[in-house]
C-alpha positions as CSV (number, residue, x, y, z in Angstrom):
1,M,-19.4,5.1,-18.8
2,C,-16.2,5.1,-19.9
3,R,-16.9,6.6,-23.2
4,S,-17.8,10.0,-21.3
5,I,-14.5,10.7,-19.8
6,K,-13.0,13.2,-21.6
7,T,-9.5,13.7,-23.1
8,L,-7.6,15.6,-20.1
9,R,-4.4,16.4,-22.5
10,R,-5.2,19.6,-24.0
11,A,-3.0,22.3,-25.4
12,D,-5.5,25.4,-24.2
13,A,-5.3,24.7,-20.4
14,P,-3.9,21.6,-18.2
15,A,-6.5,19.5,-16.5
16,T,-7.9,20.5,-13.2
17,D,-7.7,18.0,-9.9
18,D,-11.8,17.9,-10.1
19,E,-11.4,17.0,-13.7
20,I,-8.9,14.5,-13.0
21,R,-10.7,13.1,-9.9
22,A,-13.9,12.8,-11.9
23,A,-12.5,10.7,-14.7
24,A,-10.8,8.3,-12.1
25,L,-14.2,7.9,-10.3
26,Q,-15.9,7.3,-13.7
27,Y,-13.2,4.8,-14.4
28,V,-13.7,2.8,-11.0
29,R,-17.0,2.7,-11.5
30,K,-17.3,1.4,-14.5
31,V,-14.6,-1.5,-13.4
32,S,-16.1,-2.2,-10.1
33,G,-19.7,-2.2,-11.2
34,Y,-20.7,-0.1,-8.5
35,R,-22.3,3.7,-9.1
36,T,-21.8,4.0,-5.1
37,P,-20.4,1.1,-3.1
38,S,-21.4,-0.6,0.0
39,R,-20.0,0.6,3.2
40,R,-18.1,-2.5,3.2
41,N,-16.3,-1.9,0.0
42,A,-16.5,2.3,0.3
43,E,-12.7,2.2,1.6
44,A,-11.4,0.0,-1.3
45,F,-13.3,1.9,-3.7
46,E,-11.8,5.5,-2.9
47,A,-8.5,4.1,-2.5
48,A,-8.6,2.8,-6.2
49,V,-10.1,6.3,-7.1
50,D,-7.0,8.2,-5.3
51,E,-4.5,5.9,-6.9
52,I,-6.0,6.2,-10.5
53,A,-6.2,10.0,-10.1
54,T,-2.7,10.2,-8.8
55,S,-1.3,8.1,-11.5
56,S,-3.3,10.0,-14.1
57,R,-1.9,13.4,-12.8
58,R,1.9,12.1,-12.9
59,L,1.0,10.8,-16.6
60,L,-0.3,14.1,-17.6
61,E,2.6,16.2,-16.1
62,T,5.3,14.1,-17.8
63,L,3.8,13.6,-21.5
64,A,5.7,15.7,-23.5
65,A,3.9,18.8,-25.2
66,R,2.2,18.3,-28.3
């Protein structure tokens, strides 16, 4: 699953919020072992996706240009 996460740092165009969220979702799915979490775990799952997406956006914005 994580092997299919594409590189979001590109010279031609910045990553979109949807691309960053999709990558974060794939990562959380891989780490948690859930494709879709139970209702009991949904809040923690979504919070993790949000945190990783936010961190990823911050990383991409602060990396020096190639």
